[in-house]
BALOBA-1460 file (C-alpha; in Angstrom, 3 decimals):
// residues 67
<rec num="1" residu="m" x="99.380" y="109.661" z="98.951"/>
<rec num="2" residu="i" x="98.727" y="106.241" z="97.447"/>
<rec num="3" residu="q" x="101.377" y="105.024" z="95.033"/>
<rec num="4" residu="k" x="101.766" y="102.108" z="92.651"/>
<rec num="5" residu="r" x="102.563" y="98.824" z="94.475"/>
<rec num="6" residu="d" x="101.298" y="100.154" z="97.836"/>
<rec num="7" residu="t" x="99.234" y="97.808" z="99.961"/>
<rec num="8" residu="v" x="95.941" y="99.472" z="100.808"/>
<rec num="9" residu="e" x="92.981" y="98.580" z="102.995"/>
<rec num="10" residu="f" x="89.431" y="99.121" z="101.752"/>
<rec num="11" residu="l" x="87.543" y="101.401" z="104.166"/>
<rec num="12" residu="g" x="84.081" y="101.168" z="102.640"/>
<rec num="13" residu="g" x="81.737" y="104.142" z="102.810"/>
<rec num="14" residu="a" x="81.286" y="104.486" z="99.057"/>
<rec num="15" residu="v" x="78.492" y="106.885" z="98.069"/>
<rec num="16" residu="k" x="77.070" y="106.346" z="94.577"/>
<rec num="17" residu="e" x="77.066" y="110.086" z="93.799"/>
<rec num="18" residu="t" x="80.765" y="110.380" z="94.661"/>
<rec num="19" residu="v" x="81.590" y="107.307" z="92.614"/>
<rec num="20" residu="t" x="79.662" y="108.664" z="89.622"/>
<rec num="21" residu="w" x="81.258" y="112.121" z="89.965"/>
<rec num="22" residu="a" x="84.782" y="110.646" z="89.892"/>
<rec num="23" residu="g" x="83.910" y="108.314" z="87.013"/>
<rec num="24" residu="t" x="84.932" y="105.244" z="89.000"/>
<rec num="25" residu="d" x="83.309" y="101.887" z="89.634"/>
<rec num="26" residu="y" x="81.122" y="101.200" z="92.662"/>
<rec num="27" residu="p" x="83.188" y="98.913" z="94.939"/>
<rec num="28" residu="s" x="80.353" y="96.532" z="95.846"/>
<rec num="29" residu="h" x="82.589" y="93.481" z="95.349"/>
<rec num="30" residu="l" x="85.333" y="94.725" z="97.710"/>
<rec num="31" residu="n" x="85.387" y="93.703" z="101.371"/>
<rec num="32" residu="v" x="85.811" y="96.276" z="104.146"/>
<rec num="33" residu="g" x="89.103" y="95.679" z="105.936"/>
<rec num="34" residu="q" x="90.573" y="93.562" z="103.147"/>
<rec num="35" residu="q" x="93.993" y="94.503" z="101.799"/>
<rec num="36" residu="y" x="94.763" y="94.998" z="98.118"/>
<rec num="37" residu="c" x="97.848" y="95.845" z="96.052"/>
<rec num="38" residu="v" x="97.639" y="99.039" z="93.977"/>
<rec num="39" residu="e" x="98.327" y="98.424" z="90.297"/>
<rec num="40" residu="t" x="97.861" y="101.899" z="88.782"/>
<rec num="41" residu="v" x="97.363" y="105.456" z="90.073"/>
<rec num="42" residu="e" x="95.740" y="108.249" z="88.047"/>
<rec num="43" residu="i" x="95.927" y="111.637" z="89.810"/>
<rec num="44" residu="h" x="93.435" y="114.407" z="88.958"/>
<rec num="45" residu="a" x="92.937" y="117.848" z="90.489"/>
<rec num="46" residu="a" x="90.074" y="116.823" z="92.793"/>
<rec num="47" residu="f" x="90.396" y="113.043" z="93.103"/>
<rec num="48" residu="t" x="92.667" y="110.075" z="92.443"/>
<rec num="49" residu="r" x="91.619" y="106.880" z="90.652"/>
<rec num="50" residu="i" x="93.333" y="103.591" z="91.377"/>
<rec num="51" residu="t" x="93.184" y="100.045" z="90.071"/>
<rec num="52" residu="l" x="93.956" y="97.026" z="92.187"/>
<rec num="53" residu="a" x="95.874" y="93.886" z="91.264"/>
<rec num="54" residu="n" x="93.616" y="90.919" z="90.475"/>
<rec num="55" residu="t" x="90.497" y="93.056" z="91.003"/>
<rec num="56" residu="q" x="88.224" y="94.348" z="88.258"/>
<rec num="57" residu="g" x="87.396" y="98.058" z="88.234"/>
<rec num="58" residu="t" x="88.736" y="101.547" z="88.845"/>
<rec num="59" residu="f" x="88.174" y="103.064" z="92.280"/>
<rec num="60" residu="n" x="88.334" y="106.416" z="94.054"/>
<rec num="61" residu="s" x="91.354" y="106.420" z="96.377"/>
<rec num="62" residu="v" x="89.334" y="108.112" z="99.157"/>
<rec num="63" residu="h" x="87.911" y="104.680" z="100.031"/>
<rec num="64" residu="f" x="91.347" y="103.259" z="100.900"/>
<rec num="65" residu="r" x="94.224" y="103.810" z="103.306"/>
<rec num="66" residu="v" x="97.858" y="102.748" z="102.925"/>
<rec num="67" residu="v" x="98.887" y="100.006" z="105.370"/>
């Protein structure tokens, strides 16, 4: 489970329908393999939204892994 202040790696693979369903932003400006620091975590029943330090947007946590 991703937590605040975790370092995560962006995995890519974002599907617009999944992004829209979760109410998150499409991560077109993120780079696959790049590491980011998690700023906030918002847990819901079927998905988790995260924000990243120094990065605009809210993202579905399924596109990241903790490193």
